[in-house]
Backbone atoms as SQL, in Angstrom:
CREATE TABLE atoms (id INTEGER PRIMARY KEY, chain TEXT, resi INTEGER, resn TEXT, atom TEXT, x REAL, y REAL, z REAL);
INSERT INTO atoms VALUES
  (1, 'A', 1, 'MET', 'N', 114.039, 93.158, 109.710),
  (2, 'A', 1, 'MET', 'CA', 113.337, 94.027, 108.599),
  (3, 'A', 1, 'MET', 'C', 114.144, 95.452, 108.655),
  (4, 'A', 2, 'ILE', 'N', 114.079, 96.442, 107.692),
  (5, 'A', 2, 'ILE', 'CA', 114.878, 97.360, 108.244),
  (6, 'A', 2, 'ILE', 'C', 113.927, 97.897, 107.676),
  (7, 'A', 3, 'ARG', 'N', 113.704, 99.386, 108.660),
  (8, 'A', 3, 'ARG', 'CA', 112.701, 100.139, 108.859),
  (9, 'A', 3, 'ARG', 'C', 113.261, 101.646, 108.664),
  (10, 'A', 4, 'LYS', 'N', 112.443, 102.386, 108.061),
  (11, 'A', 4, 'LYS', 'CA', 112.931, 103.882, 108.027),
  (12, 'A', 4, 'LYS', 'C', 112.128, 104.680, 108.927),
  (13, 'A', 5, 'ASN', 'N', 113.129, 105.825, 109.302),
  (14, 'A', 5, 'ASN', 'CA', 112.619, 106.857, 110.231),
  (15, 'A', 5, 'ASN', 'C', 111.618, 107.681, 109.085),
  (16, 'A', 6, 'VAL', 'N', 110.621, 108.013, 110.066),
  (17, 'A', 6, 'VAL', 'CA', 109.348, 108.854, 109.587),
  (18, 'A', 6, 'VAL', 'C', 109.191, 110.026, 110.474),
  (19, 'A', 7, 'LYS', 'N', 108.504, 111.110, 109.785),
  (20, 'A', 7, 'LYS', 'CA', 107.930, 112.443, 110.162),
  (21, 'A', 7, 'LYS', 'C', 107.070, 112.402, 111.056),
  (22, 'A', 8, 'SER', 'N', 106.288, 112.049, 112.206),
  (23, 'A', 8, 'SER', 'CA', 105.267, 111.658, 113.050),
  (24, 'A', 8, 'SER', 'C', 105.407, 111.861, 114.000),
  (25, 'A', 9, 'SER', 'N', 104.212, 112.270, 114.924),
  (26, 'A', 9, 'SER', 'CA', 104.498, 112.427, 116.291),
  (27, 'A', 9, 'SER', 'C', 104.035, 111.355, 117.025),
  (28, 'A', 10, 'GLN', 'N', 103.856, 110.030, 116.041),
  (29, 'A', 10, 'GLN', 'CA', 103.238, 108.800, 116.910),
  (30, 'A', 10, 'GLN', 'C', 104.367, 107.423, 116.450),
  (31, 'A', 11, 'MET', 'N', 105.409, 107.906, 115.795),
  (32, 'A', 11, 'MET', 'CA', 105.881, 106.673, 115.028),
  (33, 'A', 11, 'MET', 'C', 107.178, 107.431, 114.612),
  (34, 'A', 12, 'LYS', 'N', 108.014, 106.489, 114.598),
  (35, 'A', 12, 'LYS', 'CA', 109.624, 106.603, 114.957),
  (36, 'A', 12, 'LYS', 'C', 110.095, 106.174, 113.879),
  (37, 'A', 13, 'SER', 'N', 109.307, 105.148, 113.240),
  (38, 'A', 13, 'SER', 'CA', 110.723, 104.406, 111.713),
  (39, 'A', 13, 'SER', 'C', 109.094, 103.526, 111.368),
  (40, 'A', 14, 'VAL', 'N', 109.028, 103.402, 109.909),
  (41, 'A', 14, 'VAL', 'CA', 108.105, 102.150, 109.741),
  (42, 'A', 14, 'VAL', 'C', 108.877, 101.350, 108.693),
  (43, 'A', 15, 'GLY', 'N', 108.902, 99.843, 108.302),
  (44, 'A', 15, 'GLY', 'CA', 109.478, 99.408, 107.519),
  (45, 'A', 15, 'GLY', 'C', 108.270, 97.764, 107.216),
  (46, 'A', 16, 'TYR', 'N', 108.827, 97.303, 106.251),
  (47, 'A', 16, 'TYR', 'CA', 107.612, 96.242, 105.484),
  (48, 'A', 16, 'TYR', 'C', 108.758, 95.146, 104.718),
  (49, 'A', 17, 'ASP', 'N', 108.073, 93.859, 105.323),
  (50, 'A', 17, 'ASP', 'CA', 108.514, 92.594, 104.585),
  (51, 'A', 17, 'ASP', 'C', 107.587, 91.973, 103.387),
  (52, 'A', 18, 'THR', 'N', 108.124, 92.555, 102.215),
  (53, 'A', 18, 'THR', 'CA', 107.541, 91.957, 100.954),
  (54, 'A', 18, 'THR', 'C', 106.863, 90.574, 101.077),
  (55, 'A', 19, 'GLY', 'N', 107.974, 89.727, 101.244),
  (56, 'A', 19, 'GLY', 'CA', 107.600, 88.164, 101.316),
  (57, 'A', 19, 'GLY', 'C', 106.193, 87.642, 101.939),
  (58, 'A', 20, 'ASN', 'N', 106.440, 88.377, 103.375),
  (59, 'A', 20, 'ASN', 'CA', 105.694, 87.964, 104.203),
  (60, 'A', 20, 'ASN', 'C', 103.793, 89.051, 104.172),
  (61, 'A', 21, 'LYS', 'N', 104.147, 89.886, 103.743),
  (62, 'A', 21, 'LYS', 'CA', 103.331, 91.233, 104.065),
  (63, 'A', 21, 'LYS', 'C', 102.941, 91.553, 105.350),
  (64, 'A', 22, 'VAL', 'N', 104.482, 92.347, 106.336),
  (65, 'A', 22, 'VAL', 'CA', 104.193, 92.284, 107.409),
  (66, 'A', 22, 'VAL', 'C', 104.620, 93.440, 107.362),
  (67, 'A', 23, 'LEU', 'N', 103.847, 94.755, 107.815),
  (68, 'A', 23, 'LEU', 'CA', 104.189, 96.231, 107.985),
  (69, 'A', 23, 'LEU', 'C', 104.911, 96.277, 109.662),
  (70, 'A', 24, 'GLU', 'N', 106.003, 96.667, 109.653),
  (71, 'A', 24, 'GLU', 'CA', 106.353, 96.713, 111.283),
  (72, 'A', 24, 'GLU', 'C', 106.628, 98.232, 111.338),
  (73, 'A', 25, 'ILE', 'N', 106.112, 98.768, 112.832),
  (74, 'A', 25, 'ILE', 'CA', 105.713, 100.703, 112.826),
  (75, 'A', 25, 'ILE', 'C', 106.434, 100.177, 114.818),
  (76, 'A', 26, 'GLU', 'N', 107.755, 101.336, 114.413),
  (77, 'A', 26, 'GLU', 'CA', 108.140, 101.564, 115.801),
  (78, 'A', 26, 'GLU', 'C', 107.465, 102.813, 116.157),
  (79, 'A', 27, 'MET', 'N', 106.852, 102.729, 117.184),
  (80, 'A', 27, 'MET', 'CA', 106.092, 103.837, 117.867),
  (81, 'A', 27, 'MET', 'C', 107.220, 104.922, 118.902),
  (82, 'A', 28, 'THR', 'N', 106.620, 105.947, 119.140),
  (83, 'A', 28, 'THR', 'CA', 107.735, 106.934, 119.643),
  (84, 'A', 28, 'THR', 'C', 108.162, 106.212, 121.080),
  (85, 'A', 29, 'ASP', 'N', 106.785, 105.897, 121.621),
  (86, 'A', 29, 'ASP', 'CA', 107.062, 105.738, 122.955),
  (87, 'A', 29, 'ASP', 'C', 108.129, 103.777, 123.168),
  (88, 'A', 30, 'GLY', 'N', 108.458, 103.649, 121.794),
  (89, 'A', 30, 'GLY', 'CA', 109.473, 102.306, 122.014),
  (90, 'A', 30, 'GLY', 'C', 108.570, 101.417, 121.376),
  (91, 'A', 31, 'ALA', 'N', 107.445, 101.116, 121.463),
  (92, 'A', 31, 'ALA', 'CA', 106.631, 99.931, 121.305),
  (93, 'A', 31, 'ALA', 'C', 106.891, 99.279, 119.733),
  (94, 'A', 32, 'ILE', 'N', 107.162, 98.492, 119.662),
  (95, 'A', 32, 'ILE', 'CA', 107.126, 97.766, 118.020),
  (96, 'A', 32, 'ILE', 'C', 105.904, 97.076, 117.699),
  (97, 'A', 33, 'VAL', 'N', 104.833, 97.472, 116.505),
  (98, 'A', 33, 'VAL', 'CA', 103.756, 96.669, 116.445),
  (99, 'A', 33, 'VAL', 'C', 103.858, 96.159, 114.785),
  (100, 'A', 34, 'GLN', 'N', 103.957, 94.732, 114.680),
  (101, 'A', 34, 'GLN', 'CA', 103.901, 94.215, 113.274),
  (102, 'A', 34, 'GLN', 'C', 102.281, 93.756, 113.173),
  (103, 'A', 35, 'TYR', 'N', 101.851, 94.211, 111.995),
  (104, 'A', 35, 'TYR', 'CA', 100.642, 93.953, 111.349),
  (105, 'A', 35, 'TYR', 'C', 100.872, 93.270, 110.179),
  (106, 'A', 36, 'TYR', 'N', 100.210, 92.556, 109.605),
  (107, 'A', 36, 'TYR', 'CA', 100.033, 90.637, 109.285),
  (108, 'A', 36, 'TYR', 'C', 99.028, 91.223, 108.131),
  (109, 'A', 37, 'ASP', 'N', 99.768, 90.961, 106.741),
  (110, 'A', 37, 'ASP', 'CA', 98.508, 90.418, 105.696),
  (111, 'A', 37, 'ASP', 'C', 98.146, 92.132, 104.992),
  (112, 'A', 38, 'VAL', 'N', 99.442, 92.646, 105.220),
  (113, 'A', 38, 'VAL', 'CA', 99.026, 93.950, 104.325),
  (114, 'A', 38, 'VAL', 'C', 99.599, 93.824, 103.086),
  (115, 'A', 39, 'PRO', 'N', 98.766, 94.360, 102.614),
  (116, 'A', 39, 'PRO', 'CA', 98.859, 95.011, 101.096),
  (117, 'A', 39, 'PRO', 'C', 100.309, 96.264, 100.638),
  (118, 'A', 40, 'LYS', 'N', 101.129, 95.517, 99.995),
  (119, 'A', 40, 'LYS', 'CA', 102.727, 96.511, 99.833),
  (120, 'A', 40, 'LYS', 'C', 101.937, 98.172, 99.529),
  (121, 'A', 41, 'ARG', 'N', 101.082, 98.427, 98.761),
  (122, 'A', 41, 'ARG', 'CA', 100.274, 99.350, 98.310),
  (123, 'A', 41, 'ARG', 'C', 99.990, 100.055, 99.795),
  (124, 'A', 42, 'GLU', 'N', 99.447, 99.155, 100.926),
  (125, 'A', 42, 'GLU', 'CA', 99.055, 100.113, 102.081),
  (126, 'A', 42, 'GLU', 'C', 100.305, 100.953, 102.619),
  (127, 'A', 43, 'PHE', 'N', 101.777, 100.114, 102.891),
  (128, 'A', 43, 'PHE', 'CA', 102.956, 100.352, 102.773),
  (129, 'A', 43, 'PHE', 'C', 103.395, 102.022, 102.047),
  (130, 'A', 44, 'GLU', 'N', 103.358, 101.504, 101.125),
  (131, 'A', 44, 'GLU', 'CA', 103.760, 102.547, 100.203),
  (132, 'A', 44, 'GLU', 'C', 102.941, 104.024, 100.165),
  (133, 'A', 45, 'ASN', 'N', 101.658, 103.702, 100.459),
  (134, 'A', 45, 'ASN', 'CA', 100.206, 105.188, 100.675),
  (135, 'A', 45, 'ASN', 'C', 101.004, 105.560, 101.814),
  (136, 'A', 46, 'LEU', 'N', 101.413, 104.498, 103.144),
  (137, 'A', 46, 'LEU', 'CA', 101.837, 105.288, 104.419),
  (138, 'A', 46, 'LEU', 'C', 102.525, 105.843, 104.430),
  (139, 'A', 47, 'VAL', 'N', 103.729, 105.483, 103.611),
  (140, 'A', 47, 'VAL', 'CA', 104.959, 106.434, 104.096),
  (141, 'A', 47, 'VAL', 'C', 104.622, 107.739, 102.993),
  (142, 'A', 48, 'LYS', 'N', 103.897, 108.007, 102.196),
  (143, 'A', 48, 'LYS', 'CA', 103.543, 109.081, 101.195),
  (144, 'A', 48, 'LYS', 'C', 102.972, 109.864, 101.705),
  (145, 'A', 49, 'ALA', 'N', 102.243, 109.590, 102.667),
  (146, 'A', 49, 'ALA', 'CA', 101.067, 110.281, 103.045),
  (147, 'A', 49, 'ALA', 'C', 101.623, 111.690, 103.313),
  (148, 'A', 50, 'ASP', 'N', 100.379, 112.476, 103.439),
  (149, 'A', 50, 'ASP', 'CA', 100.735, 114.006, 104.604),
  (150, 'A', 50, 'ASP', 'C', 100.942, 114.021, 105.073),
  (151, 'A', 51, 'SER', 'N', 100.076, 112.946, 106.391),
  (152, 'A', 51, 'SER', 'CA', 100.094, 112.556, 107.579),
  (153, 'A', 51, 'SER', 'C', 100.340, 111.533, 107.776),
  (154, 'A', 52, 'ILE', 'N', 101.006, 111.249, 108.408),
  (155, 'A', 52, 'ILE', 'CA', 101.373, 109.462, 108.389),
  (156, 'A', 52, 'ILE', 'C', 100.500, 109.030, 109.584),
  (157, 'A', 53, 'GLY', 'N', 100.370, 109.858, 110.398),
  (158, 'A', 53, 'GLY', 'CA', 99.777, 109.284, 111.831),
  (159, 'A', 53, 'GLY', 'C', 98.348, 109.348, 111.571),
  (160, 'A', 54, 'LYS', 'N', 97.523, 109.994, 110.574),
  (161, 'A', 54, 'LYS', 'CA', 96.277, 110.202, 109.921),
  (162, 'A', 54, 'LYS', 'C', 96.154, 108.614, 109.298),
  (163, 'A', 55, 'PHE', 'N', 96.849, 108.936, 108.215),
  (164, 'A', 55, 'PHE', 'CA', 96.577, 107.490, 107.314),
  (165, 'A', 55, 'PHE', 'C', 96.668, 106.249, 108.356),
  (166, 'A', 56, 'TYR', 'N', 97.551, 106.019, 109.042),
  (167, 'A', 56, 'TYR', 'CA', 97.564, 105.149, 110.109),
  (168, 'A', 56, 'TYR', 'C', 96.157, 104.553, 110.863),
  (169, 'A', 57, 'HIS', 'N', 96.097, 105.904, 111.273),
  (170, 'A', 57, 'HIS', 'CA', 94.466, 105.482, 112.178),
  (171, 'A', 57, 'HIS', 'C', 93.320, 105.496, 111.286),
  (172, 'A', 58, 'ARG', 'N', 93.330, 105.928, 109.950),
  (173, 'A', 58, 'ARG', 'CA', 91.948, 105.647, 109.194),
  (174, 'A', 58, 'ARG', 'C', 92.606, 103.873, 108.289),
  (175, 'A', 59, 'PHE', 'N', 93.420, 103.827, 107.712),
  (176, 'A', 59, 'PHE', 'CA', 93.521, 102.623, 107.545),
  (177, 'A', 59, 'PHE', 'C', 94.396, 101.314, 107.196),
  (178, 'A', 60, 'ILE', 'N', 94.856, 101.442, 108.601),
  (179, 'A', 60, 'ILE', 'CA', 95.878, 100.288, 109.668),
  (180, 'A', 60, 'ILE', 'C', 95.172, 99.730, 110.584),
  (181, 'A', 61, 'LYS', 'N', 95.364, 100.924, 111.467),
  (182, 'A', 61, 'LYS', 'CA', 94.840, 100.823, 112.999),
  (183, 'A', 61, 'LYS', 'C', 93.572, 100.134, 112.822),
  (184, 'A', 62, 'GLY', 'N', 93.294, 98.779, 113.304),
  (185, 'A', 62, 'GLY', 'CA', 91.977, 98.080, 113.223),
  (186, 'A', 62, 'GLY', 'C', 91.509, 97.657, 111.960),
  (187, 'A', 63, 'LYS', 'N', 92.675, 97.399, 111.259),
  (188, 'A', 63, 'LYS', 'CA', 92.093, 96.691, 110.302),
  (189, 'A', 63, 'LYS', 'C', 92.928, 95.363, 109.671),
  (190, 'A', 64, 'TYR', 'N', 93.742, 95.368, 110.359),
  (191, 'A', 64, 'TYR', 'CA', 94.520, 94.341, 110.004),
  (192, 'A', 64, 'TYR', 'C', 95.005, 93.075, 111.521),
  (193, 'A', 65, 'GLN', 'N', 95.200, 92.411, 111.448),
  (194, 'A', 65, 'GLN', 'CA', 95.593, 91.559, 112.669),
  (195, 'A', 65, 'GLN', 'C', 97.040, 91.843, 112.947),
  (196, 'A', 66, 'TYR', 'N', 97.172, 92.445, 114.164),
  (197, 'A', 66, 'TYR', 'CA', 98.551, 92.873, 114.773),
  (198, 'A', 66, 'TYR', 'C', 99.025, 92.229, 116.179),
  (199, 'A', 67, 'GLN', 'N', 100.172, 92.387, 116.400),
  (200, 'A', 67, 'GLN', 'CA', 100.937, 91.761, 117.388),
  (201, 'A', 67, 'GLN', 'C', 102.145, 92.958, 117.638),
  (202, 'A', 68, 'GLN', 'N', 101.950, 93.137, 119.162),
  (203, 'A', 68, 'GLN', 'CA', 103.072, 94.084, 119.750),
  (204, 'A', 68, 'GLN', 'C', 104.073, 93.154, 120.413),
  (205, 'A', 69, 'VAL', 'N', 104.929, 93.415, 119.275),
  (206, 'A', 69, 'VAL', 'CA', 106.566, 92.236, 119.834),
  (207, 'A', 69, 'VAL', 'C', 107.367, 92.671, 120.963),
  (208, 'A', 70, 'ILE', 'N', 107.336, 94.076, 120.862),
  (209, 'A', 70, 'ILE', 'CA', 108.165, 94.840, 121.882),
  (210, 'A', 70, 'ILE', 'C', 107.768, 95.940, 122.599);
């Protein structure tokens, strides 16, 4: 999956797999986390948010199943 760099104090990059509805986030500490069954609209809204970190905490974290892959 290709990730795009983002301006965030918590995240380095984000990517999305449309076919599998997987949101992948690379954190600034090097951890990579995948969130499952995330609608594409959530990814688009995350990338467009004024504060990516605030959007992540409000709409992604704790709302979707996830797995830390690294």
